[in-house]
N, C-alpha and C positions, 0 to 999 in steps of 0.2 A: 681431454686430452688428458692420460697419463702421465705425468711429467718422466724424464731419468734422470737421475744425478748422479756425475759419477765422484765417488765419496771416495778420495785419499783418506789413507790413515796412515800411522805408522807405524802400526800392532808390528807388519813382517821387520822392521828392525829392533822387537822388542820391547816400544812402548809399552805402558802400563795403563791402557786411555781407558775413561771411564766408559760404560757400557752402551750408554746412548753413542758418544763418540763412534763406539768402534764399529756399531751399526749404521749409521749414517752418513761419518762423514763432517760435518759441520751444524754443528748444533744445534749454535743459534738460528741458524738459517732453518733448520728444521721447524724447531719451534714457531717462529715468528711465520714462517710462509706455505706451511704444510699439515700441522698439527692440528686436529681435527678436523680438517675445510679439505684435504684433495690426498685422494692416495697419487704416490708418488714411490718409485723406483728406485732402487740405490745400485747399482752398475760400480763395480772394483772394489765394495768395503768388504774389507775383512774380518768375515765373524770369526767366533772362536771353532777352531777346527780341531773339538777336541769328542765328534762323535760322529761313529762311520755303521753302514749298515753292516758292519762284521761286526762291529761288537755289539748291536741290537739282539743279533745271531743268538751271537752268544747266549748270551743276557737271557733269551729266551731258551735257548736249551739248556741252562743250567742254572739260572738264574731263581727267585724266590719273590717273581714277581707276580701277582693274587688278581684276579678278573677286575676288580676294583680299578685297578691303573692300567686297565688293557681292556681294548676292544678289536673286537676284527669286523668290519664293514665290506659293504658291496655296494656303491654310489649312495653310501650314506645312512644307507639301512642296518642297521645291525644284526651279524650272525649267534644266534643263539650260544651263547655260555658253555653249552654240555658237547658243543661238538669240537672245542679248543682250550678244555681246562681239565685237568684228572685229579686225581683226589692222593696225597701223600700223607704218609705218614711221620709227625714232630709229635718228637717227645714222646712215642708212640701213642699218640694217639690222631686217625686219621684227618687232615683235612682237608676239603672240597678246594676247588676253584682257584689252585694253582694253573700255569699256563702249562701248555702242552707243546712244546716246541716246536714237532715231528709235525702235530696236525696243524697248526699253523704256517707251517711253512710249504705241507700241503695247501691248504687253502690259498695261501701268496699265491702261490706256482697257476690257482686257477681262475687269477686275479681278484684277488679280494687285499683288500689295505689293512693293514694293523697300526691303532692308532694308542698310543704309550700316553697315560693322562698322570698331571702331576711331576714329569720329570725333576723339578727344583728339589720332590719327597723323595729321589733316592738317586741321583747322581748330584755329584758334587758341583761339577765344575756347571752346569746349569743351576742349581742353586744359589753358584756365588753369581751367575750373571742373570739371574732373574734378581735378588736382594739389590743388586749394584744398579741395575736397570729403575727399583722400585720406589729405591730412595733418590735415584736423581728423579725423580717424574714424579714424588708425592704421590704413589701408589703400590696398591696390588696386583705384582705381576706374577701369572701362573705359566709352564710350562709345558705344550703337551711336543710330541714326535711322532710327526705321519711317516712311514714306510709304505712305500706304497707302487706296485709295480706299471713297468710300461703298458697304455692306456687306459689306466684308471682313472675316475671320476672320484675327487675329492670335495665334496662340499663345507664351506665353514660358513658358521653364521655369527658374523659378530657382536650383534644383542648388545649391551651397553659396551664392551671393550673396546678398546684398541687394537689393533693385530700389528702386530711384524712379523711377516713371514721368510722361515731365511733356508733358503736351500743352502745345505748343507754336501748334497750328492745327487747326481743326477740331473734331470731337465724336466721342467713342468708350468705349462700355461696357464696362465690365471684370469679370469674375466670379472671382472667386481661389477656390483649391479649398481646404474644409478647412469644417471646423465652426466654425457663429456666421457665416459671412460675406454680404450681398447684391450684386448687382449694384452697381457702382459709374459713375456718369456723372461724365467727365473733358473738360472746357470748357476755353480755352484760359486756362493760367493756373493748373490744379489740377496738384497731383499725387498720387501713390497709391505710397503705401510699402508695399513686401511683402516681409517677414520671409524668411527664409532658409527653406532645406529645404520650401519649397512643392511640391505637387508639378506643379501649372502656375498658369499664372494666362491667363485668354485672353479679348482685347478683339473686339468689334465693333463696327465703325467703322458712327458713326448716318448716316440722312442728314444731317443741319447739316453735313456731313464737305463741300456741294456738290461741284464740279467737280475744284477742287482737290485734294481729299485730305484724310485727317489725317494731321499734322508730328507724331506722341510724337521724345520723348527715352528714353531706356532708358538709366539709371543705373547698372548693376555695381557693388556695391562687397562685394572679399572681401577679407577680414583670414585673418592666418594663424592657422592652426589647429595644436592641440598636435604633429602630426605636421607639419607642417612646421617649426616648431623641432625636432622633435628628428632631424631633416634635417639642418637648419641645423648644427647643432651638434654629428652624429657625422661629417660631411666636414671642420668645422674640426678636430676629432680627426683625423681621417684622413691630414692636411693639413698637421697639426700636427709638433712637433720629436719629441715621445712617437713617434707611429708611425715617425716618420723610425729612432732610435735603437734601435729593435727589428727593424729590415729587414735588417739583418746578421745578425742574429744568434739567430733563433727558430730555425731548422735544427735549433738543438740544442737547442731545449728539446721535454720534455714536453706532449703535447693539455694534461695537468691544469697546468703550468707555465706557459703558453699564456693558459687561461683564467683564472689565476691575474694574471696580469701583464692582462691585458685587463680585468680587474674593478677591480684596482688602480690601474692607469693612467687609466681611462675617468671613475672615479670622484671624481680628482683633477683631471681635466677639467671633470667638470659641477659642482666644488665652484666653481672658478674661475669660471665663466662671470658676465655680465654681463650681468643681464637685460636691461635696456634697448638696449644693444648690440646680445645677440642677436636680438630680437624688430627693430632696425632693419634690419642686415642682414639678415634672413628675408626683412622686403617687399619692404627694395632686390630683392633676387634674385626675388621675384615679379613686379615690375613690368618688370626688364630682360624675362626670360624673354615678355612679353607679345606674343602673334603677334596676325595678323587675323582 
C-alpha cells in the first residue's frame, strides 16, 4: 500500500527551505523510512510554483527549444519530429529542428503528450531546484516537464533513478508496478516519490485536468553506483604517474610480471584514495556528461 504523508512546510510563510524539505516536509523521516524502500505520496507539500501550462505554451510558440529538448508522445510512443518541428533561419543559415508551437498544440488537442527534457538546462528556477536537491542527496538530478491532456496515458520508466513526480497543475492518477501498491491520485502541490529499479510508473490524466491539461514535473535522482566509482578510480589510475612510468618499459616484462605490476600498483593506488574526493569527482563527471 502506498503511504500518504501530510507534508507541512513553511514555504507559504516565505522561508527559504532546502529543496528536499520543500518536497517532502520531514526530510529526516523520509530518508530513514522511505528512501530506496517504498513509494510514498506527500499531500499538501508546497513545491515551487514557478511553472504553468500557459508559460509552457508561450515558450513553445516563440521560444528557442530544439527537438532534443522536446518530444511529442502518444501513450509513450514518440511522434516523428518532422510532424512538429520546423526550420528557422538563424544568423542567415537555415536551422532545422525547432519546435513548431502551432503543430504541437494541434497534436496536444488530439490527445498527445508534450514532454520537455532537461528543463534544468533552460529554466532558471528548475536549474536551482535540481542543483539544490542534487547537493542535498549527493546525486545528479535531472528535471523534465510533462504536459498532457485529459485522458492521456503517461508511462515513466525509473530505471536506475529515484523519481519525484510533482503535480504542478491539473490532476493525474498513477500506478506504480510492484507488490503492495495502490493507484495514487495527484493534485497541485502533491508529490509522489518512487524508488529506483521499479519497472514502470504509469499515469493517467484525469478529467479534472480541464482544457489546460495536467502539468507534471519529473525529477530523476541518479546516485553513483559502485561501478561508477570503480570506473572513475580505474580511469584515474590509468591517467596517473604509475601508468606513465610503466609505458616505456612494459615491452621487456613477461605476462606474469605485468600482472604482478598491476596487482601491486593498482592496490597501492586504491589504498591511497580519498573516498569523499572519489565520490565527488564521480558525481561531477556524471553531471557534466548529462545530455538532453
